[in-house]
C-alpha positions, 0 to 999 in steps of 0.5 A: 601264912599267918593266922589272922585274928578272928572277927568278933561282933559286938555283943549287942549285934546278933546275926540271924540267918533266916532258915530257908525252906527246902528248895523244891527247885533241887528236886527232880520234876518227876518227884514233884509231879508224883507228890501232887494228889489230884483226886482220891477216894473209894471207888469200885474197881474191876480189872476187865482186860489184861494187856495181852487183850485177854480177859483178866483172870480175876474180874471181880469188883473190889472197893479200893481207895484210889489216889490219882496223881499226874501220870499215875493212879495207885490203889490201896485197900483203904485210906490208912494203907495209903497213909502207910504207903502200902498198895493193894496186893503190892500193885505198882501204880498204873501208868497213865501214859497213853491212857484214855478215860471213858464214861460208860453210859451203856453199862447195864450192870452198874451205874456211874461206871468209867473205863480206864484203858491203859497204853499197854491195852489193859482195861479197868472199870471204876464205879463212882457212888453218884453222878457228881463223883463221876464228874469229879473223877473224870475232870481229874483224870483229864488233868492227870493224862493231859500234862503227859500228852503235852510233855511228850509232844514238846519235851520237858523243856517245852521245846520240840524234841529233835533227833540227833544225826547219825554218827559219822564214820570218824566218830563211829564206835570201834568194832566189838572185837577191837573193843575186846582187844582194847579191854584185854590190853588195858588189863594185861598188866595183871598176871593171868593165872593158868 
């Protein structure tokens, strides 16, 4: 092969390639969803019931900085901790999969209280400062839970999910004992020390 001459541009012509912003399309949908903050602010929180149905061991109220994103609710000591990504006592975000949010109008001890019941059966009470904040959190919580329910029903592509038919006998996996023999045969060329 011969080396071809390099292309030279006239000095008066400059080639400017616009720098493309990072493409969101290359990021997984989960990452994009996790970045959208629907509502954030200080709320009182009380862990009332554990997933097993027993009363929580610590049922005291804490004022926490709550951050609601689609499908999850994270709690932080304050806004500064949120900025640093340090959750309250290292807690994982609460999954809102199969969760429900209910305004407790009959709760006598405090005003503007809601109950968040998670899919695992655990329950948290949240207290807002006033009726307006209560409504904002309730609307945001509806948005945070609704996309999950719609996605589960239709699947990520929007089409209904279908299960695959059971494998036929011709495509069945080998018995575990024959798989073990295959593995032994595969590695038999290596000397076994006795």
